[in-house]
mmCIF file as gemmi writes it, N, C-alpha and C atoms, coordinates in Angstrom:
data_model
loop_
_atom_site.group_PDB
_atom_site.id
_atom_site.type_symbol
_atom_site.label_atom_id
_atom_site.label_alt_id
_atom_site.label_comp_id
_atom_site.label_asym_id
_atom_site.label_entity_id
_atom_site.label_seq_id
_atom_site.pdbx_PDB_ins_code
_atom_site.Cartn_x
_atom_site.Cartn_y
_atom_site.Cartn_z
_atom_site.occupancy
_atom_site.B_iso_or_equiv
_atom_site.pdbx_formal_charge
_atom_site.auth_seq_id
_atom_site.auth_asym_id
_atom_site.pdbx_PDB_model_num
ATOM 1 N N . MET Axp A 1 ? 11.339 3.747 8.736 1 0 ? 1 A 1
ATOM 2 C CA . MET Axp A 1 ? 12.735 3.516 7.191 1 0 ? 1 A 1
ATOM 3 C C . MET Axp A 1 ? 11.923 4.436 6.336 1 0 ? 1 A 1
ATOM 4 N N . LYS Axp A 2 ? 13.091 4.761 5.842 1 0 ? 2 A 1
ATOM 5 C CA . LYS Axp A 2 ? 12.346 5.655 4.461 1 0 ? 2 A 1
ATOM 6 C C . LYS Axp A 2 ? 12.33 4.599 3.143 1 0 ? 2 A 1
ATOM 7 N N . ILE Axp A 3 ? 11.446 4.693 2.8 1 0 ? 3 A 1
ATOM 8 C CA . ILE Axp A 3 ? 11.461 3.835 1.224 1 0 ? 3 A 1
ATOM 9 C C . ILE Axp A 3 ? 11.036 4.853 -0.064 1 0 ? 3 A 1
ATOM 10 N N . PHE Axp A 4 ? 11.595 4.534 -1.226 1 0 ? 4 A 1
ATOM 11 C CA . PHE Axp A 4 ? 11.478 5.05 -2.278 1 0 ? 4 A 1
ATOM 12 C C . PHE Axp A 4 ? 11.179 4.025 -3.083 1 0 ? 4 A 1
ATOM 13 N N . ILE Axp A 5 ? 10.123 3.909 -4.021 1 0 ? 5 A 1
ATOM 14 C CA . ILE Axp A 5 ? 9.39 3.049 -4.719 1 0 ? 5 A 1
ATOM 15 C C . ILE Axp A 5 ? 9.358 3.698 -6.238 1 0 ? 5 A 1
ATOM 16 N N . GLU Axp A 6 ? 10.608 3.153 -7.221 1 0 ? 6 A 1
ATOM 17 C CA . GLU Axp A 6 ? 10.639 3.943 -8.507 1 0 ? 6 A 1
ATOM 18 C C . GLU Axp A 6 ? 9.74 3.795 -9.426 1 0 ? 6 A 1
ATOM 19 N N . LYS Axp A 7 ? 8.982 2.593 -9.497 1 0 ? 7 A 1
ATOM 20 C CA . LYS Axp A 7 ? 8.057 2.144 -10.556 1 0 ? 7 A 1
ATOM 21 C C . LYS Axp A 7 ? 6.65 3.558 -10.117 1 0 ? 7 A 1
ATOM 22 N N . LYS Axp A 8 ? 6.96 3.628 -8.707 1 0 ? 8 A 1
ATOM 23 C CA . LYS Axp A 8 ? 5.328 4.842 -8.531 1 0 ? 8 A 1
ATOM 24 C C . LYS Axp A 8 ? 5.822 6.232 -8.219 1 0 ? 8 A 1
ATOM 25 N N . ASN Axp A 9 ? 7.322 6.405 -8.384 1 0 ? 9 A 1
ATOM 26 C CA . ASN Axp A 9 ? 7.59 7.359 -8.121 1 0 ? 9 A 1
ATOM 27 C C . ASN Axp A 9 ? 7.262 8.1 -6.62 1 0 ? 9 A 1
ATOM 28 N N . LYS Axp A 10 ? 7.232 7.241 -5.435 1 0 ? 10 A 1
ATOM 29 C CA . LYS Axp A 10 ? 6.516 7.322 -4.713 1 0 ? 10 A 1
ATOM 30 C C . LYS Axp A 10 ? 7.963 7.012 -3.031 1 0 ? 10 A 1
ATOM 31 N N . LYS Axp A 11 ? 7.656 7.886 -1.953 1 0 ? 11 A 1
ATOM 32 C CA . LYS Axp A 11 ? 8.393 7.975 -0.862 1 0 ? 11 A 1
ATOM 33 C C . LYS Axp A 11 ? 7.26 7.819 0.279 1 0 ? 11 A 1
ATOM 34 N N . LEU Axp A 12 ? 7.846 6.94 0.938 1 0 ? 12 A 1
ATOM 35 C CA . LEU Axp A 12 ? 7.282 6.224 2.232 1 0 ? 12 A 1
ATOM 36 C C . LEU Axp A 12 ? 8.284 6.498 3.09 1 0 ? 12 A 1
ATOM 37 N N . ILE Axp A 13 ? 7.236 6.689 4.615 1 0 ? 13 A 1
ATOM 38 C CA . ILE Axp A 13 ? 7.959 6.179 5.524 1 0 ? 13 A 1
ATOM 39 C C . ILE Axp A 13 ? 7.366 5.221 6.432 1 0 ? 13 A 1
ATOM 40 N N . LYS Axp A 14 ? 7.806 4.081 6.776 1 0 ? 14 A 1
ATOM 41 C CA . LYS Axp A 14 ? 7.192 3.235 7.538 1 0 ? 14 A 1
ATOM 42 C C . LYS Axp A 14 ? 8.107 2.46 8.798 1 0 ? 14 A 1
ATOM 43 N N . LYS Axp A 15 ? 7.582 1.959 9.456 1 0 ? 15 A 1
ATOM 44 C CA . LYS Axp A 15 ? 8.427 1.21 10.556 1 0 ? 15 A 1
ATOM 45 C C . LYS Axp A 15 ? 8.248 -0.417 9.977 1 0 ? 15 A 1
ATOM 46 N N . PHE Axp A 16 ? 9.257 -0.827 10.233 1 0 ? 16 A 1
ATOM 47 C CA . PHE Axp A 16 ? 9.307 -2.459 9.724 1 0 ? 16 A 1
ATOM 48 C C . PHE Axp A 16 ? 10.803 -2.747 10.499 1 0 ? 16 A 1
ATOM 49 N N . ASN Axp A 17 ? 10.565 -4.212 10.356 1 0 ? 17 A 1
ATOM 50 C CA . ASN Axp A 17 ? 11.993 -4.651 10.686 1 0 ? 17 A 1
ATOM 51 C C . ASN Axp A 17 ? 11.409 -6.237 10.246 1 0 ? 17 A 1
ATOM 52 N N . GLY Axp A 18 ? 12.456 -6.838 9.633 1 0 ? 18 A 1
ATOM 53 C CA . GLY Axp A 18 ? 12.155 -8.003 8.978 1 0 ? 18 A 1
ATOM 54 C C . GLY Axp A 18 ? 13.133 -8.369 7.646 1 0 ? 18 A 1
ATOM 55 N N . LYS Axp A 19 ? 12.379 -9.58 7.025 1 0 ? 19 A 1
ATOM 56 C CA . LYS Axp A 19 ? 13.191 -9.697 5.485 1 0 ? 19 A 1
ATOM 57 C C . LYS Axp A 19 ? 12.688 -8.873 4.667 1 0 ? 19 A 1
ATOM 58 N N . ALA Axp A 20 ? 13.389 -8.727 3.537 1 0 ? 20 A 1
ATOM 59 C CA . ALA Axp A 20 ? 13.101 -7.736 2.196 1 0 ? 20 A 1
ATOM 60 C C . ALA Axp A 20 ? 12.073 -8.256 1.852 1 0 ? 20 A 1
ATOM 61 N N . ARG Axp A 21 ? 11.94 -9.882 1.734 1 0 ? 21 A 1
ATOM 62 C CA . ARG Axp A 21 ? 10.691 -10.528 1.035 1 0 ? 21 A 1
ATOM 63 C C . ARG Axp A 21 ? 9.38 -10.115 1.605 1 0 ? 21 A 1
ATOM 64 N N . LEU Axp A 22 ? 9.28 -9.878 3.141 1 0 ? 22 A 1
ATOM 65 C CA . LEU Axp A 22 ? 8.035 -9.548 3.803 1 0 ? 22 A 1
ATOM 66 C C . LEU Axp A 22 ? 7.433 -8.053 3.79 1 0 ? 22 A 1
ATOM 67 N N . LEU Axp A 23 ? 8.828 -7.241 3.571 1 0 ? 23 A 1
ATOM 68 C CA . LEU Axp A 23 ? 8.809 -5.866 3.125 1 0 ? 23 A 1
ATOM 69 C C . LEU Axp A 23 ? 8.019 -5.563 1.758 1 0 ? 23 A 1
ATOM 70 N N . LEU Axp A 24 ? 8.644 -6.335 0.862 1 0 ? 24 A 1
ATOM 71 C CA . LEU Axp A 24 ? 7.559 -6.435 -0.54 1 0 ? 24 A 1
ATOM 72 C C . LEU Axp A 24 ? 6.243 -6.85 -0.392 1 0 ? 24 A 1
ATOM 73 N N . LYS Axp A 25 ? 5.799 -8.141 0.331 1 0 ? 25 A 1
ATOM 74 C CA . LYS Axp A 25 ? 4.601 -8.791 0.527 1 0 ? 25 A 1
ATOM 75 C C . LYS Axp A 25 ? 3.656 -7.549 1.11 1 0 ? 25 A 1
ATOM 76 N N . GLU Axp A 26 ? 4.2 -6.871 2.218 1 0 ? 26 A 1
ATOM 77 C CA . GLU Axp A 26 ? 3.592 -5.916 2.903 1 0 ? 26 A 1
ATOM 78 C C . GLU Axp A 26 ? 3.201 -4.969 1.957 1 0 ? 26 A 1
ATOM 79 N N . LEU Axp A 27 ? 4.03 -4.409 1.266 1 0 ? 27 A 1
ATOM 80 C CA . LEU Axp A 27 ? 3.84 -3.569 0.148 1 0 ? 27 A 1
ATOM 81 C C . LEU Axp A 27 ? 2.867 -3.676 -0.91 1 0 ? 27 A 1
ATOM 82 N N . LYS Axp A 28 ? 2.73 -5.147 -0.984 1 0 ? 28 A 1
ATOM 83 C CA . LYS Axp A 28 ? 1.973 -5.67 -2.212 1 0 ? 28 A 1
ATOM 84 C C . LYS Axp A 28 ? 2.871 -5.641 -3.708 1 0 ? 28 A 1
ATOM 85 N N . ILE Axp A 29 ? 3.725 -5.812 -3.647 1 0 ? 29 A 1
ATOM 86 C CA . ILE Axp A 29 ? 4.998 -5.408 -4.724 1 0 ? 29 A 1
ATOM 87 C C . ILE Axp A 29 ? 5.784 -7.263 -4.972 1 0 ? 29 A 1
ATOM 88 N N . ASN Axp A 30 ? 5.416 -7.414 -6.311 1 0 ? 30 A 1
ATOM 89 C CA . ASN Axp A 30 ? 6.016 -8.795 -6.908 1 0 ? 30 A 1
ATOM 90 C C . ASN Axp A 30 ? 7.32 -8.602 -6.804 1 0 ? 30 A 1
ATOM 91 N N . SER Axp A 31 ? 8.225 -9.517 -6.189 1 0 ? 31 A 1
ATOM 92 C CA . SER Axp A 31 ? 9.472 -9.37 -5.87 1 0 ? 31 A 1
ATOM 93 C C . SER Axp A 31 ? 10.16 -9.993 -6.949 1 0 ? 31 A 1
ATOM 94 N N . GLU Axp A 32 ? 9.458 -10.461 -8.151 1 0 ? 32 A 1
ATOM 95 C CA . GLU Axp A 32 ? 10.286 -11.033 -9.432 1 0 ? 32 A 1
ATOM 96 C C . GLU Axp A 32 ? 10.329 -9.648 -10.309 1 0 ? 32 A 1
ATOM 97 N N . GLU Axp A 33 ? 9.36 -8.447 -9.93 1 0 ? 33 A 1
ATOM 98 C CA . GLU Axp A 33 ? 9.982 -7.486 -11.128 1 0 ? 33 A 1
ATOM 99 C C . GLU Axp A 33 ? 10.943 -6.305 -10.29 1 0 ? 33 A 1
ATOM 100 N N . VAL Axp A 34 ? 11.391 -6.567 -9.202 1 0 ? 34 A 1
ATOM 101 C CA . VAL Axp A 34 ? 12.136 -5.248 -8.614 1 0 ? 34 A 1
ATOM 102 C C . VAL Axp A 34 ? 13.815 -6.057 -8.31 1 0 ? 34 A 1
ATOM 103 N N . LEU Axp A 35 ? 14.45 -5.111 -7.76 1 0 ? 35 A 1
ATOM 104 C CA . LEU Axp A 35 ? 16.015 -4.997 -6.944 1 0 ? 35 A 1
ATOM 105 C C . LEU Axp A 35 ? 15.65 -3.873 -5.84 1 0 ? 35 A 1
ATOM 106 N N . ILE Axp A 36 ? 16.071 -4.819 -4.747 1 0 ? 36 A 1
ATOM 107 C CA . ILE Axp A 36 ? 16.032 -4.069 -3.414 1 0 ? 36 A 1
ATOM 108 C C . ILE Axp A 36 ? 17.363 -3.245 -3.013 1 0 ? 36 A 1
ATOM 109 N N . VAL Axp A 37 ? 17.597 -2.107 -2.769 1 0 ? 37 A 1
ATOM 110 C CA . VAL Axp A 37 ? 18.975 -1.505 -2.514 1 0 ? 37 A 1
ATOM 111 C C . VAL Axp A 37 ? 18.572 -0.916 -0.649 1 0 ? 37 A 1
ATOM 112 N N . LYS Axp A 38 ? 19.407 -1.458 -0.191 1 0 ? 38 A 1
ATOM 113 C CA . LYS Axp A 38 ? 19.375 -1.345 1.057 1 0 ? 38 A 1
ATOM 114 C C . LYS Axp A 38 ? 20.661 -0.117 1.471 1 0 ? 38 A 1
ATOM 115 N N . ASN Axp A 39 ? 20.525 1.217 1.699 1 0 ? 39 A 1
ATOM 116 C CA . ASN Axp A 39 ? 21.769 1.867 2.478 1 0 ? 39 A 1
ATOM 117 C C . ASN Axp A 39 ? 22.579 1.804 1.101 1 0 ? 39 A 1
ATOM 118 N N . ASN Axp A 40 ? 22.316 2.082 -0.16 1 0 ? 40 A 1
ATOM 119 C CA . ASN Axp A 40 ? 22.965 1.957 -1.469 1 0 ? 40 A 1
ATOM 120 C C . ASN Axp A 40 ? 24.067 0.794 -1.602 1 0 ? 40 A 1
ATOM 121 N N . ILE Axp A 41 ? 23.595 -0.153 -1.336 1 0 ? 41 A 1
ATOM 122 C CA . ILE Axp A 41 ? 23.814 -1.44 -1.673 1 0 ? 41 A 1
ATOM 123 C C . ILE Axp A 41 ? 22.983 -2.512 -1.873 1 0 ? 41 A 1
ATOM 124 N N . LEU Axp A 42 ? 22.806 -3.316 -3.256 1 0 ? 42 A 1
ATOM 125 C CA . LEU Axp A 42 ? 21.77 -4.057 -3.517 1 0 ? 42 A 1
ATOM 126 C C . LEU Axp A 42 ? 21.945 -5.15 -2.27 1 0 ? 42 A 1
ATOM 127 N N . ILE Axp A 43 ? 20.588 -6.011 -2.321 1 0 ? 43 A 1
ATOM 128 C CA . ILE Axp A 43 ? 20.4 -6.939 -0.918 1 0 ? 43 A 1
ATOM 129 C C . ILE Axp A 43 ? 19.515 -7.828 -2.029 1 0 ? 43 A 1
ATOM 130 N N . THR Axp A 44 ? 19.634 -8.996 -1.322 1 0 ? 44 A 1
ATOM 131 C CA . THR Axp A 44 ? 18.727 -10.389 -1.481 1 0 ? 44 A 1
ATOM 132 C C . THR Axp A 44 ? 17.076 -9.903 -0.813 1 0 ? 44 A 1
ATOM 133 N N . LEU Axp A 45 ? 16.552 -11.333 -1.246 1 0 ? 45 A 1
ATOM 134 C CA . LEU Axp A 45 ? 15.205 -11.072 -0.386 1 0 ? 45 A 1
ATOM 135 C C . LEU Axp A 45 ? 15.272 -11.606 1.291 1 0 ? 45 A 1
ATOM 136 N N . GLU Axp A 46 ? 16.142 -11.92 1.266 1 0 ? 46 A 1
ATOM 137 C CA . GLU Axp A 46 ? 16.68 -12.81 2.508 1 0 ? 46 A 1
ATOM 138 C C . GLU Axp A 46 ? 17.515 -11.98 3.614 1 0 ? 46 A 1
ATOM 139 N N . GLU Axp A 47 ? 17.554 -10.889 3.251 1 0 ? 47 A 1
ATOM 140 C CA . GLU Axp A 47 ? 18.351 -9.691 3.84 1 0 ? 47 A 1
ATOM 141 C C . GLU Axp A 47 ? 17.403 -9.416 5.073 1 0 ? 47 A 1
ATOM 142 N N . THR Axp A 48 ? 17.955 -8.851 6.272 1 0 ? 48 A 1
ATOM 143 C CA . THR Axp A 48 ? 16.988 -8.143 7.106 1 0 ? 48 A 1
ATOM 144 C C . THR Axp A 48 ? 17.414 -6.856 7.105 1 0 ? 48 A 1
ATOM 145 N N . ILE Axp A 49 ? 15.941 -5.695 6.821 1 0 ? 49 A 1
ATOM 146 C CA . ILE Axp A 49 ? 15.653 -4.565 6.895 1 0 ? 49 A 1
ATOM 147 C C . ILE Axp A 49 ? 15.231 -3.832 8.279 1 0 ? 49 A 1
ATOM 148 N N . THR Axp A 50 ? 15.74 -3.246 8.809 1 0 ? 50 A 1
ATOM 149 C CA . THR Axp A 50 ? 15.542 -2.014 10.419 1 0 ? 50 A 1
ATOM 150 C C . THR Axp A 50 ? 14.978 -1.135 9.689 1 0 ? 50 A 1
ATOM 151 N N . ASP Axp A 51 ? 14.283 -0.174 10.631 1 0 ? 51 A 1
ATOM 152 C CA . ASP Axp A 51 ? 13.981 1.114 10.839 1 0 ? 51 A 1
ATOM 153 C C . ASP Axp A 51 ? 14.815 2.291 10.282 1 0 ? 51 A 1
ATOM 154 N N . LYS Axp A 52 ? 16.063 1.784 10.709 1 0 ? 52 A 1
ATOM 155 C CA . LYS Axp A 52 ? 17.077 2.657 10.107 1 0 ? 52 A 1
ATOM 156 C C . LYS Axp A 52 ? 17.574 2.846 8.932 1 0 ? 52 A 1
ATOM 157 N N . ASP Axp A 53 ? 16.958 1.74 8.053 1 0 ? 53 A 1
ATOM 158 C CA . ASP Axp A 53 ? 17.626 2.003 6.869 1 0 ? 53 A 1
ATOM 159 C C . ASP Axp A 53 ? 16.814 2.446 5.68 1 0 ? 53 A 1
ATOM 160 N N . ASN Axp A 54 ? 17.744 2.877 4.778 1 0 ? 54 A 1
ATOM 161 C CA . ASN Axp A 54 ? 17.154 3.687 3.397 1 0 ? 54 A 1
ATOM 162 C C . ASN Axp A 54 ? 17.075 2.854 2.444 1 0 ? 54 A 1
ATOM 163 N N . ILE Axp A 55 ? 15.797 2.68 1.927 1 0 ? 55 A 1
ATOM 164 C CA . ILE Axp A 55 ? 15.386 1.044 0.905 1 0 ? 55 A 1
ATOM 165 C C . ILE Axp A 55 ? 14.913 1.778 -0.065 1 0 ? 55 A 1
ATOM 166 N N . LYS Axp A 56 ? 15.363 1.59 -1.229 1 0 ? 56 A 1
ATOM 167 C CA . LYS Axp A 56 ? 15.128 1.859 -2.749 1 0 ? 56 A 1
ATOM 168 C C . LYS Axp A 56 ? 14.364 0.435 -3.288 1 0 ? 56 A 1
ATOM 169 N N . ILE Axp A 57 ? 13.249 0.542 -4.065 1 0 ? 57 A 1
ATOM 170 C CA . ILE Axp A 57 ? 13.073 -0.347 -4.473 1 0 ? 57 A 1
ATOM 171 C C . ILE Axp A 57 ? 12.821 -0.329 -6.12 1 0 ? 57 A 1
ATOM 172 N N . LEU Axp A 58 ? 13.789 -0.789 -6.606 1 0 ? 58 A 1
ATOM 173 C CA . LEU Axp A 58 ? 14 -0.506 -8.497 1 0 ? 58 A 1
ATOM 174 C C . LEU Axp A 58 ? 13.466 -1.593 -9.22 1 0 ? 58 A 1
ATOM 175 N N . SER Axp A 59 ? 12.79 -1.029 -10.325 1 0 ? 59 A 1
ATOM 176 C CA . SER Axp A 59 ? 12.156 -1.746 -11.127 1 0 ? 59 A 1
ATOM 177 C C . SER Axp A 59 ? 13.336 -2.343 -12.182 1 0 ? 59 A 1
ATOM 178 N N . VAL Axp A 60 ? 13.312 -3.695 -12.232 1 0 ? 60 A 1
ATOM 179 C CA . VAL Axp A 60 ? 13.875 -4.318 -13.307 1 0 ? 60 A 1
ATOM 180 C C . VAL Axp A 60 ? 13.387 -4.08 -14.739 1 0 ? 60 A 1
ATOM 181 N N . ILE Axp A 61 ? 14.012 -3.824 -15.651 1 0 ? 61 A 1
ATOM 182 C CA . ILE Axp A 61 ? 13.715 -3.534 -16.826 1 0 ? 61 A 1
ATOM 183 C C . ILE Axp A 61 ? 14.512 -4.425 -17.55 1 0 ? 61 A 1
ATOM 184 N N . SER Axp A 62 ? 13.792 -4.992 -18.816 1 0 ? 62 A 1
ATOM 185 C CA . SER Axp A 62 ? 14.707 -6.078 -19.948 1 0 ? 62 A 1
ATOM 186 C C . SER Axp A 62 ? 14.095 -5.596 -21.301 1 0 ? 62 A 1
ATOM 187 N N . GLY Axp A 63 ? 15.036 -5.891 -22.194 1 0 ? 63 A 1
ATOM 188 C CA . GLY Axp A 63 ? 14.466 -5.156 -23.616 1 0 ? 63 A 1
ATOM 189 C C . GLY Axp A 63 ? 15.577 -6.29 -24.438 1 0 ? 63 A 1
ATOM 190 N N . GLY Axp A 64 ? 15.253 -6.284 -25.702 1 0 ? 64 A 1
ATOM 191 C CA . GLY Axp A 64 ? 15.822 -6.896 -26.494 1 0 ? 64 A 1
ATOM 192 C C . GLY Axp A 64 ? 16.09 -6.028 -27.934 1 0 ? 64 A 1
């Protein structure tokens, strides 16, 4: 799969099949700080991801 990590402005190619939360754990990314977009659709942490997906890991920005 192709992965883009916004915070690090980094692109990866990785073999992975499983839940989105497990991908974040493998990449050592805090799930409370990001949103996951699979094939241009926002997904939950429990959604399954496969090698054929394009993934974007976007930083959550809050302000006041």
